[in-house]
C-alpha positions in Angstrom: 14.8 130.1 -41.9 16.5 128.1 -39.3 15.6 124.6 -38.7 14.5 123.6 -35.2 18.1 122.2 -34.3 19.3 125.7 -35.6 16.8 127.5 -33.7 17.8 125.9 -30.6 21.4 126.5 -30.6 21.2 130.2 -32.1 22.6 132.8 -29.8 23.4 129.6 -26.9 26.6 129.7 -25.1 28.1 126.0 -25.3 30.6 124.6 -22.4 32.4 121.3 -24.3 34.8 119.1 -23.1 37.1 117.1 -24.8 36.9 119.9 -27.7 40.7 118.9 -28.6 40.0 115.5 -29.3 39.0 113.7 -32.9 35.4 114.1 -32.0 35.4 117.3 -30.1 36.9 119.1 -33.2 34.4 117.7 -35.6 31.8 119.6 -33.1 33.1 122.4 -32.7 33.3 122.7 -36.2 30.0 121.8 -37.0 28.7 123.9 -34.7 30.4 127.1 -35.5 29.5 126.4 -39.5 25.7 125.3 -39.5 24.2 127.3 -36.4 24.7 130.6 -35.1 25.9 129.6 -31.9 26.8 132.7 -29.5 29.7 131.3 -27.9 32.1 127.9 -27.1 34.0 127.4 -23.9 36.4 124.7 -24.5 38.0 122.8 -21.3 41.6 123.1 -22.4 44.6 121.3 -20.1 47.5 123.4 -20.1 51.0 122.1 -21.9 54.1 123.7 -20.6 55.2 126.5 -22.3 52.0 127.0 -24.6 49.0 129.6 -23.8 45.9 127.5 -23.9 45.1 130.4 -26.5 48.0 129.3 -29.6 46.0 126.1 -28.8 42.6 126.9 -30.3 44.9 129.7 -32.4 46.7 126.1 -34.0 43.2 125.2 -34.7 43.6 127.6 -38.3 46.0 125.7 -40.1 43.6 122.2 -38.9 42.0 120.8 -42.4 39.3 120.2 -40.1 38.4 123.5 -40.1 38.9 124.6 -43.8 35.8 124.9 -44.9 34.9 126.8 -42.0 37.2 129.4 -42.3 36.6 129.8 -45.8 33.0 130.9 -45.3 33.1 132.4 -42.0 36.7 133.6 -41.4 36.2 134.7 -38.2 34.2 131.8 -37.3 37.1 130.6 -33.9 37.0 133.4 -32.3 33.6 132.2 -30.7 35.6 129.5 -29.1 36.9 130.3 -25.6 39.4 128.4 -24.2 39.0 127.9 -20.2 41.5 126.3 -18.8 41.3 122.9 -16.9 41.9 119.8 -16.4 39.8 116.0 -15.7 42.5 115.1 -13.5 42.4 117.5 -10.9 39.8 116.9 -8.3 38.6 120.6 -9.3 38.7 120.1 -12.4 41.5 123.0 -12.8 38.5 125.6 -13.7 39.1 129.0 -11.8 36.8 130.7 -9.8 36.6 133.5 -12.2 35.5 131.0 -14.9 33.5 129.4 -13.0 32.0 132.3 -12.5 31.5 132.6 -15.9 30.5 129.4 -16.8 27.6 129.3 -14.1 26.2 132.5 -15.3 26.3 131.9 -19.3 26.2 127.9 -19.8 23.3 127.0 -21.6 24.2 123.9 -23.1 26.9 121.3 -21.9 28.7 118.8 -24.2 31.0 116.3 -21.5 33.0 114.3 -24.4 36.5 114.4 -22.3 37.6 110.9 -21.7 40.2 108.9 -21.8 40.2 106.2 -24.3 43.1 104.0 -23.6 41.6 100.4 -23.1 44.4 99.9 -20.6 44.6 103.0 -18.9 45.6 102.7 -15.2 42.5 102.1 -13.3 43.4 105.5 -11.0 43.7 107.4 -13.9 40.5 106.1 -15.6 38.6 106.7 -12.2 39.5 110.3 -11.9 39.3 111.0 -15.6 36.1 109.1 -16.9 34.2 108.9 -13.4 34.9 111.5 -10.7 34.9 114.2 -13.4 31.6 113.2 -14.5 30.4 114.0 -10.6 32.5 117.7 -11.1 31.0 118.9 -14.1 27.3 117.5 -12.6 27.5 119.5 -9.8 28.9 122.1 -12.0 26.0 121.9 -13.9 23.9 122.1 -10.8 24.8 126.0 -10.5 24.2 127.1 -14.3 21.4 129.3 -13.6 20.3 129.0 -17.4 21.1 125.1 -18.3 18.6 123.7 -20.7 20.6 120.5 -21.9 23.3 118.6 -20.7 24.8 115.9 -23.1 27.3 113.1 -21.7 29.1 111.4 -24.2 29.6 107.8 -23.1 30.0 104.6 -25.2 27.6 101.8 -26.4 29.9 99.5 -24.6 29.4 100.8 -21.6 27.9 97.6 -20.7 29.7 95.2 -22.8 29.2 92.2 -20.0 25.8 91.7 -21.8 25.7 90.9 -25.5 22.1 92.5 -26.2 22.7 96.4 -25.1 19.1 98.0 -24.0 19.2 101.9 -23.8 18.6 101.7 -20.3 21.2 102.1 -17.2 22.6 98.4 -16.1 24.1 99.3 -12.3 23.7 95.4 -11.5 26.4 94.7 -13.4 28.7 96.4 -11.2 30.5 94.8 -8.3 30.4 98.1 -6.3 28.1 101.7 -7.1 30.0 104.2 -7.9 30.1 106.8 -5.2 31.7 103.5 -3.2 34.3 103.2 -6.1 34.9 106.8 -6.0 35.2 106.9 -1.6 37.7 104.0 -2.1 39.4 106.0 -4.9 40.0 108.9 -2.2 41.2 106.6 0.8 43.6 104.6 -0.8 47.2 105.4 -3.2 47.0 105.0 -7.0 49.2 102.0 -6.6 46.8 100.1 -4.0 43.9 101.1 -6.3 45.4 99.7 -9.7 46.3 96.6 -7.8 42.5 96.1 -6.9 41.3 96.6 -10.6 40.7 92.7 -11.2 39.0 92.6 -8.3 36.7 95.8 -9.1 36.4 95.7 -13.2 35.0 91.7 -12.7 33.9 90.8 -15.9 34.4 94.1 -17.8 37.4 93.6 -20.2 39.2 96.8 -19.7 39.4 99.7 -17.3 37.6 102.1 -20.3 34.4 100.0 -20.4 34.3 99.4 -16.6 34.8 103.2 -15.8 32.2 104.0 -18.4 29.7 102.2 -16.8 30.8 103.7 -13.5 30.1 107.4 -15.1 26.7 106.1 -16.0 26.3 105.0 -12.4 27.1 108.8 -11.6 24.5 110.1 -13.4 21.7 107.9 -12.6 22.6 108.3 -9.0 23.4 112.1 -9.1 22.0 113.7 -12.2 18.6 114.6 -10.4 16.4 117.1 -12.2 19.4 118.0 -14.6 17.8 118.5 -18.4 20.0 116.0 -19.3 20.8 112.7 -21.5 23.6 110.1 -22.6 24.7 109.6 -25.8 26.6 106.3 -26.3 28.2 106.1 -29.9 29.7 102.5 -31.1 33.7 102.5 -32.2 34.0 106.5 -34.0 35.5 106.4 -37.2 36.8 108.7 -40.1 33.8 111.2 -41.2 32.2 110.1 -44.2 31.2 113.5 -45.8 31.4 116.6 -43.4 33.3 118.6 -42.8 35.5 117.0 -45.1 35.2 113.1 -46.7 37.4 110.7 -44.5 38.9 112.9 -42.3 40.5 111.6 -39.6 43.3 112.6 -37.0 44.2 109.5 -34.5 45.0 105.6 -35.1 42.6 104.3 -32.2 40.6 101.3 -32.5 40.5 99.3 -36.2 42.0 102.2 -37.9 45.4 101.6 -36.8 44.6 98.0 -38.1 44.1 99.3 -41.7 47.0 101.6 -41.4 49.3 98.9 -40.2 48.2 96.7 -42.9 48.7 99.6 -45.5 52.2 100.1 -44.2 52.8 96.4 -44.5 53.7 96.6 -40.7 50.9 94.4 -39.2 50.1 91.2 -40.8 48.5 89.0 -38.9 45.8 89.6 -36.2 42.9 87.4 -34.1 39.8 88.4 -35.1 36.5 86.1 -36.3 35.4 87.5 -39.8 31.5 86.7 -38.9 31.6 88.7 -35.8 30.0 92.4 -36.6 31.9 95.3 -36.4 29.8 98.5 -35.0 31.8 101.2 -36.4 30.3 104.8 -37.1 31.3 107.8 -38.9 32.4 110.9 -36.9 30.4 113.3 -38.6 27.0 111.1 -37.8 27.6 111.2 -34.3 28.0 114.7 -33.8 24.6 115.2 -35.7 23.3 112.9 -33.2 25.0 114.9 -30.4 23.7 118.3 -31.3 20.2 116.4 -31.9 20.0 115.0 -28.9 20.9 118.1 -27.0 18.2 119.9 -28.5 15.4 117.2 -27.9 16.7 116.7 -24.3 16.0 120.8 -23.9 12.5 119.6 -25.1 11.6 116.6 -22.8 14.0 116.7 -19.8 10.6 117.3 -17.5 7.5 115.6 -18.1 4.4 116.7 -15.8 6.5 118.3 -13.0 8.0 114.7 -11.9 11.9 113.8 -12.7 12.9 111.6 -15.3 15.3 109.1 -15.9 17.7 110.6 -18.3 17.6 109.3 -21.9 19.8 107.2 -23.3 20.6 107.3 -27.4 22.4 104.7 -28.8 24.6 104.6 -32.0 25.6 101.7 -33.7 25.1 100.4 -37.8 21.3 99.5 -38.6 20.1 95.9 -37.8 19.3 95.8 -41.8 22.9 97.0 -42.2 25.5 95.4 -40.4 29.0 94.8 -41.5 31.4 91.8 -40.4 35.1 91.9 -39.1 35.8 90.1 -42.9 34.2 92.3 -44.6 35.7 95.3 -42.9 39.6 93.7 -43.7 38.4 93.0 -46.9 37.5 96.5 -47.8 40.7 97.7 -46.6 43.1 95.3 -48.4 41.2 96.4 -51.9 42.5 100.0 -51.3 46.0 98.0 -51.2 45.4 97.8 -55.4 44.1 101.4 -55.9 45.7 103.5 -53.6 48.4 101.9 -52.0 51.1 104.4 -50.0 54.2 105.6 -51.2 56.1 103.8 -47.8 55.5 100.3 -47.4 57.7 97.8 -45.2 56.5 94.8 -46.9 53.6 93.8 -49.3 50.1 94.2 -47.4 48.0 91.5 -46.8 46.5 90.6 -43.4 46.0 87.0 -42.1 43.2 86.4 -39.6 43.8 84.1 -36.8 39.9 83.4 -35.4 42.2 80.9 -32.6 43.8 83.0 -29.8 46.1 79.6 -29.2 47.6 80.2 -32.2 48.4 83.8 -32.6 51.4 83.3 -30.5 53.2 81.1 -33.2 51.7 82.8 -36.5 53.0 86.1 -34.8 56.2 85.0 -34.2 56.7 83.8 -38.2 54.9 87.1 -39.3 55.9 89.6 -36.8 58.5 88.9 -34.4 60.8 87.1 -37.1 60.7 89.5 -39.7 61.3 92.3 -37.3 64.3 91.2 -36.1 65.6 90.9 -39.6 64.7 94.1 -40.2 66.0 95.6 -37.1 69.1 93.9 -38.0 69.6 95.7 -41.1 69.0 99.4 -39.5 72.0 98.6 -37.3 74.2 97.9 -39.6 73.1 101.0 -41.4 73.9 102.7 -38.1 70.2 103.3 -37.4 68.2 102.9 -34.4 66.0 99.9 -34.3 62.4 99.9 -34.1 60.4 97.2 -35.5 60.9 94.6 -32.5 59.6 96.9 -29.7 56.6 97.9 -32.3 55.6 95.0 -32.7 55.7 94.3 -28.9 53.0 97.3 -28.8 51.1 95.7 -31.7 50.4 92.6 -30.3 50.1 94.1 -26.9 47.2 95.9 -28.5 46.0 92.8 -30.3 45.2 91.2 -26.6 43.6 94.3 -25.8 41.3 94.3 -28.6 40.9 90.7 -28.6 37.0 90.9 -26.9 36.0 93.1 -29.7 36.9 91.7 -32.5 35.8 88.5 -31.6 32.2 89.4 -30.4 29.3 90.5 -31.8 27.0 93.0 -29.9 23.3 93.7 -30.3 22.5 97.8 -29.8 19.0 98.5 -29.0 18.4 102.1 -30.9 14.8 102.4 -30.0 15.1 106.2 -28.3 17.7 106.9 -31.5 15.6 105.8 -34.2 12.4 108.1 -32.7 15.1 110.8 -32.1 15.7 111.0 -35.9 11.8 110.5 -36.8 10.8 113.8 -34.5 13.5 115.8 -36.5 12.3 118.2 -39.8 13.2 117.6 -43.1 15.7 120.2 -43.0 17.2 118.9 -39.8 17.6 115.7 -41.4 19.7 116.9 -44.3 21.8 119.3 -42.0 22.1 116.7 -39.1 21.5 113.2 -40.8 22.9 110.4 -39.3 20.7 107.4 -41.2 23.1 104.4 -40.6 20.3 102.0 -42.3 21.0 103.9 -45.8 24.6 104.2 -45.3 26.8 103.0 -48.1 29.6 100.9 -46.8 31.5 100.7 -50.1 31.3 104.2 -50.9 32.3 105.0 -46.7 35.2 103.0 -47.0 36.6 104.9 -50.1 36.1 108.3 -48.4 38.1 106.4 -45.1 40.7 104.9 -46.8 41.3 108.2 -49.3 41.2 110.2 -46.0 43.6 107.8 -44.0 46.2 108.1 -46.9 45.8 111.3 -46.7 45.1 112.4 -43.2 47.5 109.7 -41.9 50.1 108.8 -44.0 50.3 112.4 -45.1 50.0 111.6 -49.0 48.2 113.4 -51.1 46.3 111.3 -53.9 47.7 112.9 -56.7 48.4 110.9 -59.6 52.4 110.8 -59.5 52.5 109.7 -56.2 50.0 107.0 -56.5 52.0 105.6 -59.4 54.4 105.5 -57.4 52.8 103.5 -54.4 51.6 101.1 -57.0 55.5 100.3 -58.6 56.3 100.4 -55.0 53.3 97.7 -54.4 54.6 95.7 -57.7 58.0 95.2 -56.5 57.3 94.4 -52.9 54.3 92.0 -54.3 57.5 90.0 -56.5 59.5 90.0 -53.4 56.7 88.3 -51.5 55.4 85.8 -53.2 59.3 84.7 -54.6 59.6 84.6 -50.9 56.7 82.8 -50.1 57.9 80.3 -52.6 61.1 79.9 -51.5 60.1 78.8 -47.9 57.6 76.9 -49.5 60.1 75.2 -51.5 62.1 74.8 -48.4 59.5 73.2 -46.5 58.8 70.6 -48.9 62.5 69.5 -49.7 63.0 69.3 -45.3 59.6 66.9 -45.9 60.8 64.8 -48.3 64.0 64.6 -46.7 62.5 63.8 -43.5 60.3 60.8 -45.1 63.3 59.7 -47.2 65.0 59.0 -44.0 62.2 57.5 -42.2 61.9 55.0 -45.0 
């Protein structure tokens, strides 16, 4: 017998944007594996020389769909690509495809976004804000629509540290409609030049445009059966469909992988600050559950309600500090080290940002020049100095998030979970209070090694990694001892001269 959520999606037609992204793939897989959804229309940007249908076909080789295709070999035939682009003024959707969408779609999950923190303002505005308005306009033409989920971020209102499940239009210098109007009137270059004055106290264009997108919804959603889903930092899957599956190096995972390679050895972070990250499969379960609940409670007593907001972050009784996060990632250096490492993995945490440039010079830049010199002598292209410039830029961009603790109210999300049946809680669970962080890190680190490092955790591979780790460890401590001895000798010599 179908559960409530399964029953809701049965024979439904879903329109999903952001389907080719990390979270979009996991949403697609979960829908196809656990429900009898009729069809999933996926908005896909065309690539030169690659038909959009081919981009769906290649999913058959993607590990995230392995479990699904073993039980439902023809499942991907229910995914129908819709050519489009959130950068285009009309979403790039043809009139014929618009007629199909408006006539057939019953559930919309809008997840397309640019997640680059340092994206140019004109691009972030087009993809994250204008596309949100255009999606709302398209949804209002859908004659069978029963639920619309807008995927935002828990950090859309990070200008305050205690964030409730409500809208915050008061933190915007200008309303979304005015900003969009300005974007239509001025050039991209001028709009980007206006970024400091427009973004204001927001730390980057990503969080700013996500806040603007929520303002668009507040102003223009009208009576659409709509909700907003605000996940925190989305990390590897925990259990579904695979342990630790991931296909990108965004956010904290870049720190883990850079450290595991022995490339990134110093960063700015407050070890006591709380890191708000959540497993991707838990996020998908919240999104699907909120779609079900929104269809039930969108209109009450004939009055149009403000769209409900579902925040999703670690439980207040099960928080995780950045210090514990880094310790856990370093722990697996000794368990499943990579077979390709530049240096012995370690990470020095600098809590004072003013000291970071000095530490980065000695731990990153100076070794980078040395290794690049060796590459040149071997006739190979130098890469490390440029790589460290990019790493330092990313560390600066992520700085506000690695040194600050936010508190997220999740009252609506808790009530959503409490309203779910036992069957749904088993199929679509997202209980962060019961998440075993140690077990999750084990899953994430093994997954990072397999899916990002492309190294299977075989006994032979792990033994090879352990052998390399030991060799690099000896070199590391020998080098550190030499530097310490040299420094001691220099101080002794200086003291002797003074005397």
